[in-house]
N, C-alpha and C positions, 0 to 999 in steps of 0.2 A: 684324315688324321683326326682323332677325337679331341674335341675342346674339353680340357680338363675340368674347367670351371662349370661348365654346363653338365657334364657326366656327374660331377660331385653333387651339384644341386639336384638333379634328377635322382640320384640315390638317396640324397637326404630326404626328398619329397617322398619317395616310396617308402622308406622306413616310417617316415612321419605318418603317412596315410595308413600303412599297415599297423600303427599303435592307435589309431583312431583320434590323432591329434590335430588341432589346428595350428596354422603358423602362428597365431597369437599366443597359444598356450605353450609352444616350445619356446618361442620367443621370451615369454615371462619367467617360464621356469629357468631359462638359461641367463636371465638378467640381460637381454640384448633388446634393442628396438626392433620392433614388428616389421617396419620398413626394411632395416638392415637384413633381417632375416629372410624376408621376402626376396631381396636382391641376391641372397646366397643362393636361394633354390632357383633362382633364374641364371644363375652363372655370371653374374655382373660383377661379383666381387672376389678378390683374391683374400681368402680367409686364412687367419693364423692358426698355427698349430694349437695354440691355447684355446682358441674359438671352437676348433674341430673337436679338441677333446671334450670341452665343455658340453657341446651339442650331443656327443656320443654318450656322455652320462646322462644327459636329460632324455635321451631316447633309449636308454638302457641297453646299449650295444657296445661291443668293443670298437675302439677307434678304426682298427683295421676294417671292420665291417662297412664303415663308410666309404670304402674304396673298391668295393666289390661291384664295381659298375661295368664290368665285362660280361654281364649276362645276356644271353638272347632274349628277346623280347617274350617268348613263351616260357621263360625260366623266371621271369620278374614275379608272376603271381605265385609260383611255387616258392620263391625266395620270401615274398611277404608273409605267407603262411607259417613257414619254418620260423621267421622272426617272431610272429605272435606266439607259437609253441613255446619256444626258447624264453621269452618274456614271462610266460605262465610257469614254466618249469622252474625258473629262478626264484619264484615266491612259495614253491610247493615244500612241504615238510618231507623229512627223511623217508617216513612211512609211506606217504603218497608216492614218492619218486620210486621207492622199491616195487609197490604194486603196480605203477605204470610199467616199469620195467618188465616185470614178469609178463604183463598182458601184451606188450609190444613182441618180447621174444615169441610168445605163442602165435601172435598175428604173422610175423615176418618170417617164420621158419618154414 
């Protein structure tokens, strides 16, 4: 049986590392104590929904993405790369997104 606190903490750590952030940076941006945040990542704390939503916002992901911890180990790296790509795309202009879309259509067809 999966320990949901540990699984949530590992997922949070995976996303944070994929974003190139330290625990301290996430804690500071989220307005929480760094030791408290570390305990969350270690699966030692029952986190409130409000804190989860806050952390999702800090990490630039949807709240539901924090619960995608049913990935197989070899899928985790792929997921981290996809998170990075999505983060970059959220900040791209419409023109860049259109050009990238055309490029991707050519590559994957």
